[in-house]
C-alpha positions in Angstrom: -7.2 14.5 -5.3 -10.1 17.0 -5.5 -10.1 16.8 -9.3 -10.4 13.0 -9.4 -12.2 11.8 -6.3 -12.9 8.4 -7.7 -9.2 7.5 -8.2 -7.7 5.5 -5.2 -4.6 7.1 -3.7 -2.1 5.0 -1.9 0.9 6.5 -0.1 3.9 4.3 0.6 6.3 5.4 3.5 9.4 3.5 2.4 12.7 3.2 4.3 11.0 2.7 7.7 14.0 0.8 8.8 16.1 4.0 8.9 16.5 5.9 12.2 15.4 9.2 10.7 12.3 7.9 8.8 9.2 10.0 9.1 6.4 8.0 10.8 3.6 6.9 8.4 1.0 8.6 10.6 2.7 11.9 10.2 2.7 11.4 6.4 -0.9 10.5 6.5 -1.8 13.6 8.4 0.0 15.8 5.8 -1.3 13.9 2.8 -4.8 13.4 4.0 -4.8 9.7 3.1 -3.5 6.6 4.8 0.3 6.0 4.4 1.5 2.4 4.5 4.8 1.4 6.0 7.4 -0.1 3.8 10.9 -1.5 4.0 11.7 -2.6 0.4 14.5 -4.9 1.4 12.3 -6.9 3.8 10.2 -9.5 2.0 7.5 -9.5 4.7 6.8 -5.8 4.1 6.7 -6.3 0.4 4.2 -9.1 0.7 2.0 -7.1 3.1 2.2 -4.1 0.7 1.3 -6.3 -2.3 -1.7 -7.5 -0.4 -2.8 -4.0 0.5 -2.5 -2.8 -3.0 -4.5 -5.8 -4.3 -7.2 -5.0 -1.8 -7.3 -1.3 -2.8 -7.5 -2.1 -6.5 -10.1 -4.9 -6.1 -12.3 -2.6 -3.9 -12.0 0.3 -6.5 -13.0 -2.0 -9.4 -15.6 -3.8 -7.3 -13.8 -7.1 -7.6 -13.5 -9.9 -5.1 -10.2 -9.9 -3.3 -8.4 -13.2 -4.1 -7.8 -15.4 -1.1 -4.3 -16.5 -2.0 -0.9 -15.6 -0.4 0.4 -12.2 -1.5 3.6 -13.7 -2.9 1.5 -15.8 -5.3 -0.3 -12.8 -6.8 2.6 -12.0 -9.1 2.3 -15.4 -10.7 -0.8 -14.2 -12.5 1.0 -11.4 -14.4 
């Protein structure tokens, strides 16, 4: 992170539906960047994560964040 300060870092805390999952705030504290919750088998989490990743990338490349539902973003690929 120190060598490439301009590259956005996104940490995904997957498996948050498991009883022994480490809290994303603890991961954030260790990593020094925001950790985002994820339950890959839950569509709502996936759509929220897709929206977050879109926002991070758009902000990094100084692009306008599209105002469309997250699940429709994949139709542009």
